[in-house]
NUSE-547086 format. One record per residue (C-alpha): x negated, y negated, z negated; residue number from 1. Coordinates in nm, 2 decimals, always signed. Layout:
<recs>
X, Y, Z, NUM
...
</recs>
This chain:
<recs>
-5.98, -22.42, -2.18, 1
-5.89, -22.46, -2.55, 2
-6.25, -22.39, -2.66, 3
-6.40, -22.66, -2.43, 4
-6.14, -22.91, -2.55, 5
-6.22, -22.83, -2.91, 6
-6.59, -22.86, -2.84, 7
-6.55, -23.20, -2.67, 8
-6.34, -23.33, -2.95, 9
-6.57, -23.21, -3.23, 10
-6.88, -23.33, -3.05, 11
-6.71, -23.66, -2.96, 12
-6.63, -23.72, -3.33, 13
-6.98, -23.62, -3.42, 14
-7.12, -23.87, -3.17, 15
-6.90, -24.14, -3.30, 16
-7.03, -24.09, -3.65, 17
-7.39, -24.07, -3.52, 18
-7.34, -24.40, -3.35, 19
-7.27, -24.57, -3.68, 20
-7.57, -24.41, -3.85, 21
-7.43, -24.09, -3.98, 22
-7.65, -23.87, -3.75, 23
-7.64, -23.55, -3.97, 24
-7.28, -23.50, -3.86, 25
-7.39, -23.42, -3.50, 26
-7.61, -23.11, -3.58, 27
-7.34, -22.98, -3.81, 28
-7.07, -23.03, -3.54, 29
-7.30, -22.84, -3.29, 30
-7.36, -22.56, -3.53, 31
-6.98, -22.54, -3.59, 32
-6.92, -22.50, -3.22, 33
-7.19, -22.23, -3.19, 34
-7.03, -22.03, -3.47, 35
-6.68, -22.08, -3.32, 36
-6.81, -21.96, -2.98, 37
-6.97, -21.65, -3.14, 38
-6.64, -21.57, -3.32, 39
-6.43, -21.61, -3.01, 40
-6.68, -21.39, -2.81, 41
-6.67, -21.12, -3.07, 42
-6.28, -21.13, -3.08, 43
-6.25, -21.12, -2.70, 44
-6.50, -20.82, -2.68, 45
-6.28, -20.62, -2.92, 46
-5.96, -20.67, -2.73, 47
-6.06, -20.38, -2.50, 48
-6.10, -20.13, -2.78, 49
-5.83, -19.86, -2.80, 50
-5.77, -19.52, -2.96, 51
-5.52, -19.28, -2.80, 52
-5.41, -18.98, -3.00, 53
-5.24, -18.70, -2.80, 54
-5.09, -18.41, -2.99, 55
-4.96, -18.11, -2.81, 56
-4.85, -17.77, -2.93, 57
-5.21, -17.64, -2.90, 58
-5.44, -17.94, -2.92, 59
-5.51, -18.28, -3.09, 60
-5.70, -18.51, -2.85, 61
-5.86, -18.83, -2.98, 62
-5.97, -19.07, -2.70, 63
-6.17, -19.38, -2.79, 64
-6.21, -19.65, -2.52, 65
-6.38, -19.98, -2.49, 66
-6.47, -20.19, -2.19, 67
-6.76, -19.98, -2.07, 68
-6.72, -19.63, -2.20, 69
-6.47, -19.36, -2.30, 70
-6.52, -19.08, -2.55, 71
-6.28, -18.78, -2.60, 72
-6.28, -18.54, -2.89, 73
-6.06, -18.23, -2.87, 74
-5.95, -18.02, -3.17, 75
-5.74, -17.71, -3.19, 76
-5.42, -17.82, -3.36, 77
-5.39, -17.50, -3.56, 78
-5.73, -17.56, -3.73, 79
-5.73, -17.94, -3.75, 80
-5.72, -18.12, -4.08, 81
-5.62, -18.48, -4.15, 82
-5.82, -18.63, -4.43, 83
-5.79, -18.98, -4.58, 84
-6.12, -19.04, -4.76, 85
-6.10, -19.28, -5.05, 86
-6.32, -19.58, -5.04, 87
-6.64, -19.58, -5.25, 88
-6.56, -19.93, -5.38, 89
-6.29, -20.19, -5.34, 90
-6.50, -20.37, -5.08, 91
-6.49, -20.08, -4.83, 92
-6.18, -19.95, -4.67, 93
-6.07, -19.58, -4.67, 94
-6.16, -19.36, -4.38, 95
-5.91, -19.15, -4.19, 96
-6.06, -18.85, -4.02, 97
-5.95, -18.54, -3.82, 98
-6.17, -18.25, -3.89, 99
-6.22, -17.89, -3.77, 100
-6.50, -17.64, -3.76, 101
-6.76, -17.88, -3.89, 102
-6.67, -18.16, -3.65, 103
-6.52, -18.49, -3.76, 104
-6.37, -18.78, -3.58, 105
-6.27, -19.10, -3.75, 106
-5.95, -19.27, -3.63, 107
-5.78, -19.60, -3.72, 108
-6.09, -19.78, -3.83, 109
-5.94, -20.11, -3.71, 110
-5.61, -20.07, -3.90, 111
-5.52, -20.22, -4.23, 112
-5.52, -20.00, -4.54, 113
-5.14, -19.97, -4.54, 114
-5.13, -19.89, -4.17, 115
-5.41, -19.63, -4.21, 116
-5.21, -19.46, -4.49, 117
-4.89, -19.45, -4.28, 118
-5.08, -19.30, -3.99, 119
-5.23, -19.04, -4.21, 120
-4.88, -18.94, -4.33, 121
-4.75, -18.92, -3.98, 122
-5.05, -18.72, -3.85, 123
-5.02, -18.47, -4.14, 124
-4.65, -18.43, -4.06, 125
-4.73, -18.37, -3.69, 126
-5.05, -18.16, -3.72, 127
-4.97, -17.98, -4.04, 128
-5.21, -17.80, -4.27, 129
-5.48, -17.55, -4.17, 130
-5.32, -17.24, -4.03, 131
-4.99, -17.42, -3.99, 132
-4.86, -17.58, -3.67, 133
-4.52, -17.73, -3.73, 134
-4.31, -17.76, -3.42, 135
-4.33, -18.09, -3.24, 136
-3.99, -18.26, -3.23, 137
-3.89, -18.44, -2.91, 138
-3.81, -18.81, -2.94, 139
-4.03, -18.90, -3.23, 140
</recs>
């Protein structure tokens, strides 16, 4: 509803300018609406993405979902390692992974840098180091 109103307003203003001889405004307004539509479509498509981390006494389960598919990766908690890989440059974010026995699963790719660091600390506290499985506390 908002998008159609914004389109009508922008194209109406463009048509008004075109009627007084400023016709280049109309294609620019059309391009603007196409770009806005693309951005809204991409944003709406991402709203269905989710990552669910389940940590039990024995396992660490990472379930990734979007609208059409679901993927589940299971690690033994005793052997799982949480790694926060530093970015190669300032333009690329760090990567948070859970690894075990040559398998790797990236988590939190949609988080901010600060949120990713906080999640890494919490996962390290819950999962522990290799060969270490700290007891899970209830209520946290």
